[in-house]
N, C-alpha and C positions, 0 to 999 in steps of 0.2 A: 760630449750627451748625444743619443740623440732618440729618438721617440719613433712612434710610428704604429697605425693601426688600420686593421682585417676583420674584415671583416668572416671569422671562421665557416658560413652560413654556403657563405661564396664558394667556400670548399666540399661542402661535403658532413658531414658526420663529424662531432668534436674531438674521435679523438687524434693519440699520440703523432701518431704521423701526417693525420692533415693540420692538431698545428704546429710541423713545427714543417710541414708547406707551408706555411704561412707564415713561417714567422721566414722562412727560406725569401718568401717571393719579397714576404717587406723592406726587407732587408739588404738585396740583390735589382728587386726591377722598383722601389718606393723609395729608394731612399740613394739608390745610385752608388751602393758602396759593394764594389767588387771583390769575389767572394774570395781570397787570401787574408786583408784584410779585417770581412767582415766575422773566418773564423774565428780569425784571433783575440778579437771584439768585443764579448764574448766572457766574459768573465767568473759570472754569480746568478741565479736565476734564485725567484723566490716565488711558490711555493703555494695553497692554499694545504697544502699534503697526500688529495688524490692521491689514486693510481696511477690515471691516464699522466697526471705530470711527472710524480715522482714512485714509480712500477723498478725495481732492479732490473729488469727483463726489457718488459718491449715502450715507458714511459718515457715520455715527451722529456728528458734530461739525459736521461740513457741516451735513448737517442745522437744528441747535442750532444757529447761526449764520448761515444762509438763512428761519428759528425769528423772528430780530430781532434776536437776537446776536455778531453783527459782531465786535466785543471780544472775545469768548472766543478764551482762551487752549489753542491743548492741548498737553500737554504730553508725554511720553515715560515714562513709569512707568522711573526711574533703577537701583532693582534685578531688572531683567527687560532690563533694559540690557547692566548688569553679569553678569545671567545670562545674557544670551546671546554677553560676547562672553567665557565662561569657559568655555561651552561649542564655542563657535567651535575654544578653545587649546587644548581642550583632544581635538575630532578628529583633531587633526593628526600624532596621535597613532597609531599603529596599534595597537596592545593596546585603546585603545577607542572607535576606530573598529569593532571585535570584536566589542566588549561593548553595543554601540551595534544592531549585528545582528544579535546572538544574542536580545536580550531588542526586538525587532522583530520578529524570525522566534516566537518563545515566541508575541510576544501574537495574531500570528493566526492557530496550534496551535491558540492555548487561545479560537480563535473561534468 
């Protein structure tokens, strides 16, 4: 196992290409893992399901697969799926929809 942290903002906007550059830099420069090893080390990735990560044409995982990792397994984070399911269930109730709308309105008032 290995881990590295990167500040995406140092590279620019958080689009799929920038995210891939951050991952590449982290493995190649910060962790000093040679490209031939780094390419085969990543076998799966967990994400929140956002299109920047999972988009089938330009998403991060598609870019990683197109960079020689055809075996890459993409997993939609189970915790995030549970959170989305709970949110959808709660929003079936009028009181929760009202609270959500209140929070949205408050957010925009504070801007």
